[in-house]
LOKE-972027 format. One record per residue (C-alpha): residue in one letter; z negated, y negated, x negated. Coordinates in nm, 4 decimals. Example, Ala and Ser with C-alpha at 12.3 -4.5 7.8 and 13.67 -1.06 7.14 Angstrom:
# LOKE-972027
+----+----------+----------+----------+
: aa :       zz :       yy :       xx :
+----+----------+----------+----------+
:  A :  -0.7800 :   0.4500 :  -1.2300 :
:  S :  -0.7140 :   0.1060 :  -1.3670 :
+----+----------+----------+----------+
This chain:
# LOKE-972027
+----+----------+----------+----------+
: aa :       zz :       yy :       xx :
+----+----------+----------+----------+
:  M :   0.4611 :  -1.1583 :   1.5426 :
:  P :   0.1037 :  -1.2553 :   1.6268 :
:  V :  -0.1919 :  -1.0934 :   1.4548 :
:  S :  -0.4132 :  -0.8886 :   1.6877 :
:  M :  -0.7694 :  -0.9948 :   1.7555 :
:  R :  -0.8952 :  -0.6644 :   1.6152 :
:  Q :  -0.7194 :  -0.7275 :   1.2838 :
:  Q :  -0.8445 :  -1.0876 :   1.2694 :
:  V :  -1.2026 :  -0.9704 :   1.3202 :
:  S :  -1.1671 :  -0.6970 :   1.0592 :
:  V :  -1.0301 :  -0.9360 :   0.7965 :
:  G :  -1.2892 :  -1.2012 :   0.8850 :
:  R :  -1.5728 :  -0.9506 :   0.8531 :
:  H :  -1.4385 :  -0.8350 :   0.5162 :
:  L :  -1.4080 :  -1.1930 :   0.3857 :
:  F :  -1.7560 :  -1.2829 :   0.5060 :
:  A :  -1.9107 :  -0.9729 :   0.3459 :
:  Q :  -1.7406 :  -1.0432 :   0.0141 :
:  R :  -1.8535 :  -1.4070 :   0.0175 :
:  L :  -2.2118 :  -1.2994 :   0.0879 :
:  R :  -2.1952 :  -1.0718 :  -0.2165 :
:  R :  -2.0584 :  -1.3686 :  -0.4160 :
:  R :  -1.7618 :  -1.1704 :  -0.5417 :
:  P :  -1.4975 :  -1.3991 :  -0.6932 :
:  R :  -1.2236 :  -1.1347 :  -0.6589 :
:  F :  -1.1834 :  -0.8551 :  -0.4069 :
:  P :  -0.8985 :  -0.6619 :  -0.2431 :
:  L :  -0.7607 :  -0.7982 :   0.0814 :
:  V :  -0.4392 :  -0.5971 :   0.1147 :
:  M :  -0.3705 :  -0.2577 :  -0.0388 :
:  Q :  -0.0057 :  -0.1807 :  -0.0985 :
:  L :   0.0430 :   0.1955 :  -0.0830 :
:  E :   0.3649 :   0.3520 :  -0.2081 :
:  P :   0.3661 :   0.7211 :  -0.1043 :
:  L :   0.7365 :   0.7764 :  -0.1812 :
:  F :   0.8768 :   0.7026 :  -0.5229 :
:  A :   1.2354 :   0.7384 :  -0.4029 :
:  C :   1.4906 :   0.4647 :  -0.3607 :
:  N :   1.8647 :   0.4580 :  -0.3112 :
:  L :   1.8970 :   0.0868 :  -0.3888 :
:  A :   1.9549 :  -0.0887 :  -0.7199 :
:  C :   1.7775 :  -0.4211 :  -0.6687 :
:  A :   1.7948 :  -0.6779 :  -0.9473 :
:  G :   1.4754 :  -0.6713 :  -1.1503 :
:  C :   1.3640 :  -0.3286 :  -1.0304 :
:  G :   1.3405 :  -0.0554 :  -1.2896 :
:  K :   1.3060 :   0.2396 :  -1.0512 :
:  V :   1.6658 :   0.3516 :  -1.0889 :
:  Q :   1.6005 :   0.4097 :  -1.4605 :
:  F :   1.3344 :   0.6774 :  -1.4010 :
:  P :   1.4269 :   1.0476 :  -1.4298 :
:  R :   1.5394 :   1.2192 :  -1.1092 :
:  E :   1.2330 :   1.4513 :  -1.1123 :
:  M :   1.0016 :   1.1517 :  -1.1000 :
:  M :   1.2057 :   0.9786 :  -0.8294 :
:  S :   1.1649 :   1.2773 :  -0.5974 :
:  G :   0.7828 :   1.2687 :  -0.6184 :
:  R :   0.5744 :   1.2497 :  -0.3019 :
:  M :   0.2101 :   1.1453 :  -0.2739 :
:  P :  -0.0019 :   1.3986 :  -0.0827 :
:  V :  -0.1685 :   1.2639 :   0.2310 :
:  A :  -0.5168 :   1.3459 :   0.0983 :
:  T :  -0.4508 :   1.1379 :  -0.2143 :
:  A :  -0.3256 :   0.8447 :  -0.0069 :
:  V :  -0.6282 :   0.8517 :   0.2244 :
:  A :  -0.8665 :   0.8767 :  -0.0722 :
:  A :  -0.7001 :   0.5743 :  -0.2359 :
:  V :  -0.7310 :   0.3702 :   0.0850 :
:  L :  -1.1008 :   0.4559 :   0.1205 :
:  E :  -1.1707 :   0.3810 :  -0.2452 :
:  C :  -0.9997 :   0.0415 :  -0.2287 :
:  G :  -1.1923 :  -0.0846 :   0.0720 :
:  A :  -0.9310 :  -0.3427 :   0.1735 :
:  P :  -0.9085 :  -0.4135 :   0.5480 :
:  I :  -0.5255 :  -0.4116 :   0.5464 :
:  V :  -0.3042 :  -0.1330 :   0.4128 :
:  S :   0.0670 :  -0.1917 :   0.3679 :
:  V :   0.2703 :   0.1271 :   0.3321 :
:  A :   0.5639 :   0.0154 :   0.1243 :
:  G :   0.8090 :   0.1377 :  -0.1303 :
:  G :   1.0674 :   0.4030 :  -0.1274 :
:  E :   1.3335 :   0.4371 :   0.1340 :
:  P :   1.2122 :   0.5943 :   0.4611 :
:  L :   1.5582 :   0.7323 :   0.5338 :
:  L :   1.5403 :   0.9396 :   0.2124 :
:  H :   1.2329 :   1.1278 :   0.3376 :
:  P :   1.3151 :   1.4940 :   0.4059 :
:  A :   1.1690 :   1.4596 :   0.7599 :
+----+----------+----------+----------+
């Protein structure tokens, strides 16, 4: 899947700005996990060992947006949890 021109420009602008500020480390991709639920038992993952109350937690939209703005990364990946477990 090709990367859109808009996304290429956004990432390029972010990289250029960080280089001008001479920052050795900076966020490029933020991985946001709004659901802490999972029905899988992947090898190496410890999520299935958490208490059921914690596994049913949901991140409020305001908290997610605030985290994205605070991070400042040009790309946000919404990952984690199982979308089919969401109560719709």
